[in-house]
Structures are given as structure tokens and as C-alpha cells.
C-alpha positions as CSV (number, residue, x, y, z in Angstrom):
1,M,24.7,-9.4,-16.4
2,L,24.7,-5.9,-14.9
3,K,21.1,-5.5,-16.0
4,I,20.0,-8.5,-14.0
5,F,21.6,-7.1,-10.8
6,I,20.0,-3.7,-11.4
7,V,16.6,-5.3,-11.8
8,A,17.1,-7.5,-8.8
9,F,18.2,-4.5,-6.7
10,F,15.1,-2.6,-7.9
11,F,12.8,-5.4,-6.8
12,M,14.6,-5.6,-3.4
13,I,13.9,-1.9,-2.9
14,I,10.3,-2.3,-3.8
15,Q,9.9,-5.3,-1.4
16,A,11.5,-3.4,1.4
17,G,9.1,-0.5,0.9
18,L,6.1,-2.7,0.8
19,T,7.2,-4.6,3.9
20,Y,7.6,-1.3,5.8
21,Y,4.1,-0.2,4.6
22,Q,2.6,-3.5,5.9
23,S,4.4,-3.4,9.2
24,K,3.1,0.2,9.8
25,K,-0.5,-1.1,9.1
26,I,0.0,-3.8,11.7
27,Q,1.5,-1.4,14.3
28,M,-1.4,1.0,13.9
29,K,-4.0,-1.8,14.3
30,M,-2.1,-3.0,17.4
31,V,-2.2,0.4,19.0
32,E,-5.9,0.7,18.2
33,V,-6.9,-2.6,19.7
34,R,-4.5,-2.4,22.7
35,K,-6.6,0.5,24.1
36,L,-9.6,-1.8,24.5
37,G,-8.2,-4.2,27.0
38,D,-5.6,-6.9,27.5
39,F,-4.0,-7.5,24.3
40,G,-2.7,-10.6,22.3
41,I,-1.4,-11.3,18.8
42,G,-1.5,-14.6,17.0
43,Q,-0.1,-15.5,13.6
44,T,0.4,-18.3,11.2
45,R,2.6,-18.2,8.2
46,G,1.7,-19.8,4.9
47,K,4.1,-20.8,2.2
48,L,1.7,-21.5,-0.6
49,R,-1.5,-20.7,1.3
50,P,-2.4,-17.4,2.9
51,G,-1.0,-16.6,6.3
52,N,-2.8,-14.5,8.9
53,I,-2.2,-12.1,11.7
54,L,-4.8,-11.8,14.4
55,V,-5.0,-9.0,17.0
56,M,-7.3,-9.5,20.0
57,A,-8.5,-7.4,23.0
58,V,-10.0,-9.0,26.2
59,D,-11.7,-7.2,29.1
60,E,-11.3,-7.9,32.8
61,A,-14.2,-10.4,32.8
62,D,-12.4,-12.6,30.1
63,R,-14.8,-11.5,27.4
64,I,-13.4,-10.9,24.0
65,V,-13.9,-7.2,23.1
66,E,-12.3,-7.0,19.7
67,V,-10.7,-9.3,17.2
68,Q,-9.1,-8.1,13.9
69,L,-7.8,-10.5,11.3
70,M,-5.4,-9.9,8.4
71,R,-5.4,-12.8,6.1
72,G,-3.6,-13.0,2.8
73,I,-0.5,-13.6,0.8
74,T,0.5,-10.1,-0.3
75,F,0.8,-6.7,1.2
76,F,-2.7,-5.9,-0.1
77,A,-4.2,-7.8,2.8
78,K,-6.2,-5.6,5.2
79,F,-7.5,-6.1,8.8
80,K,-11.1,-7.1,9.0
81,P,-13.1,-7.6,12.2
82,L,-13.8,-11.2,13.2
83,R,-17.0,-10.4,15.0
84,V,-18.0,-14.0,15.6
85,L,-15.9,-14.0,18.7
86,N,-17.0,-10.7,20.2
87,G,-18.7,-11.3,23.6
88,K,-17.4,-14.8,24.0
89,T,-15.1,-15.7,26.8
90,I,-11.5,-16.8,26.1
91,G,-12.5,-20.3,27.4
92,E,-15.2,-20.6,24.8
93,A,-13.4,-19.2,21.8
94,E,-11.5,-22.2,20.5
95,S,-14.3,-24.7,20.8
96,Y,-16.8,-22.2,19.3
97,L,-14.5,-21.7,16.2
98,K,-14.1,-25.5,15.8
99,E,-17.9,-25.9,16.1
100,K,-18.3,-23.2,13.3
101,K,-15.7,-25.0,11.2
102,V,-13.4,-22.0,10.9
103,H,-10.1,-22.6,9.2
104,E,-7.5,-24.3,11.4
105,D,-5.0,-21.5,10.9
106,I,-7.4,-19.0,12.4
107,I,-8.0,-21.3,15.4
108,K,-4.2,-21.5,16.0
109,S,-3.9,-17.7,15.8
110,V,-6.7,-17.3,18.3
111,A,-5.0,-19.8,20.7
112,M,-1.7,-17.9,20.4
113,A,-3.4,-14.6,21.1
114,I,-5.2,-16.1,24.2
115,Q,-1.8,-17.4,25.5
116,Q,-0.3,-13.9,25.2
117,V,-3.2,-12.4,27.1
118,E,-2.9,-14.9,29.9
119,L,0.9,-14.4,30.0
120,Q,0.4,-10.7,30.2
121,R,-2.0,-11.1,33.1
122,R,0.3,-13.5,34.9
123,K,3.2,-11.0,34.6
124,R,1.0,-8.2,35.8
125,G,-0.2,-10.3,38.8
126,E,3.4,-11.1,39.7
127,K,4.4,-7.5,39.5
128,N,1.4,-6.4,41.7
129,Q,2.4,-9.1,44.2
130,E,6.0,-7.9,44.4
131,L,4.7,-4.3,44.9
132,A,2.3,-5.5,47.7
133,N,5.1,-7.4,49.4
134,G,7.4,-4.4,49.2
135,F,5.0,-2.2,51.1
136,E,4.5,-4.6,54.0
């Protein structure tokens, strides 16, 4: 019985280490993409199928500058560029992906990232408006 607990504890330690490793990979990619413009993240979780994490940067003209996608089940998954969206506007992105018959999970992740970019812009606009009103 004690051996089972020791083995289980050992696997918990390994899982914690691998989770930390993967979260560091995600953080580094977020910092890298955030430098390119307004920033959004989208994700879908899969139970038996692969989940994905998508990191997107959009410029001031609503053009998608960079999209990185991590898709997989294990910590071995790596970010890969999703170049098919580069240069598209955020309004064109979802319909373009549906037209290209991209997996539905990726389309959902793109929609989440776009929502975050729009929310970020709205908050920045409200803050700028408050600052402008304060100086009047």
C-alpha cells in the first residue's frame, strides 16, 4: 500500500514539473507576441481530443500581425505560426477560416482572441477618455 502512495506522489511531482515547464513556454510566447501589437489569447480544452492555445497580435489598422498556435494533448506540444491569418483583418478572420475548413476548435480560439483584443481596445479608449475629461 505504501508503494502505491510513493509511486502516485512521484507522478504528481513529475506532472507539476511538466506543467510548470509548459506554462513557462506559454508565458514566453505571450511576451514575444505582445510586443507586436494589441494582444489576445484564445483556448479550447479537449478531453479526449487535442486542446489548443492561440496567441494573436493585431495592429492599429485591425490587421492580424502574428498568430501562434499550440495544439496537442501533452506538454510536448509547441507553438507553431498560423500564417494563414497574417494580413487579414479581424473582421475577415473567422469567415476565412470557415471557408478554408479549419478545425472548429481553432475557429473558437480565434474568436476568443479577437474578443480579448476588442475588449483591450475598449478599455484603453475609456481610459483615454477619462484622462481627456480630467484635463478639461
